[in-house]
C-alpha positions as CSV (number, residue, x, y, z in Angstrom):
1,X,7.3,-13.4,2.2
2,X,7.0,-13.0,5.9
3,X,5.7,-9.3,7.2
4,X,8.5,-8.6,9.0
5,X,11.5,-9.1,6.2
6,X,9.4,-6.1,4.0
7,X,10.4,-2.8,6.2
8,X,14.1,-4.8,6.5
9,X,14.4,-5.8,2.6
10,X,13.6,-2.3,1.8
11,X,15.7,-0.5,3.9
12,X,19.0,-2.7,2.8
13,X,17.9,-2.1,-0.7
14,X,18.0,1.6,-0.6
15,X,21.4,1.5,1.5
16,X,22.8,-0.7,-1.2
17,X,21.8,1.4,-3.9
18,X,23.7,3.8,-2.4
19,X,26.8,1.9,-2.3
20,X,25.6,0.2,-6.1
21,X,26.5,3.9,-6.6
22,X,29.3,4.6,-5.2
23,X,31.1,1.7,-6.6
24,X,29.8,2.6,-9.9
25,X,31.2,6.5,-9.6
26,X,34.7,4.8,-8.8
27,X,35.0,2.4,-11.3
28,X,33.8,5.2,-14.2
29,X,36.4,6.9,-12.2
30,X,39.4,4.6,-12.2
31,X,38.3,3.3,-15.7
32,X,37.9,6.9,-17.8
33,X,39.7,9.4,-15.2
34,X,36.4,11.3,-15.7
35,X,33.7,12.0,-12.2
36,X,30.9,11.7,-14.0
37,X,29.6,9.0,-16.2
38,X,28.3,10.2,-19.5
39,X,24.1,10.7,-19.5
40,X,22.4,9.1,-22.5
41,X,20.9,12.3,-23.9
42,X,24.4,14.3,-23.4
43,X,25.8,15.0,-27.2
44,X,29.5,15.2,-25.6
45,X,29.9,11.3,-25.6
46,X,30.0,8.6,-28.5
47,X,27.2,6.1,-28.5
48,X,30.0,3.4,-27.4
49,X,30.8,5.7,-24.1
50,X,27.0,5.9,-23.1
51,X,26.4,2.2,-23.6
52,X,29.4,1.4,-22.2
53,X,28.1,3.3,-19.2
54,X,25.0,1.3,-19.1
55,X,26.4,-2.1,-19.0
56,X,28.9,-1.0,-16.0
57,X,26.4,0.7,-13.9
58,X,23.7,-2.3,-14.6
59,X,26.5,-4.7,-14.0
60,X,27.1,-3.0,-10.7
61,X,23.9,-2.6,-9.8
62,X,22.9,-6.1,-10.5
63,X,25.6,-7.2,-8.9
64,X,25.0,-5.5,-5.1
65,X,21.6,-6.2,-5.3
66,X,22.1,-9.6,-5.5
67,X,24.8,-9.5,-2.6
68,X,22.3,-7.7,-0.4
69,X,19.3,-9.2,-0.6
70,X,21.4,-12.4,-0.5
71,X,22.9,-11.3,2.9
72,X,19.7,-10.1,3.7
73,X,17.7,-13.5,3.4
74,X,20.4,-15.4,5.1
75,X,20.2,-13.1,7.7
76,X,16.3,-12.9,8.7
77,X,16.4,-17.3,8.4
78,X,19.4,-16.9,10.9
79,X,17.8,-14.5,13.1
80,X,13.9,-16.0,12.8
81,X,14.7,-19.6,11.5
82,X,12.2,-18.9,9.4
83,X,13.3,-19.5,5.5
84,X,11.9,-17.1,2.4
85,X,10.3,-18.6,-0.3
């Protein structure tokens, strides 16, 4: 991986993490009407609710990470003419 790409990748990944967190919070609120998702250790929620929150969060974070990584790689290739392998 090109040395120039690493700092860019870290910054873009951090922004992607913030975006994913915001998307998850909105999705959870839309699905349940609650502002906060359950913590894994919370006894106020069933195991089913905790697992649903974890699966939804993982899917959103995974999808956002793929989109952000792909867009960053394409932008880097376009700007430098070098492919990331």
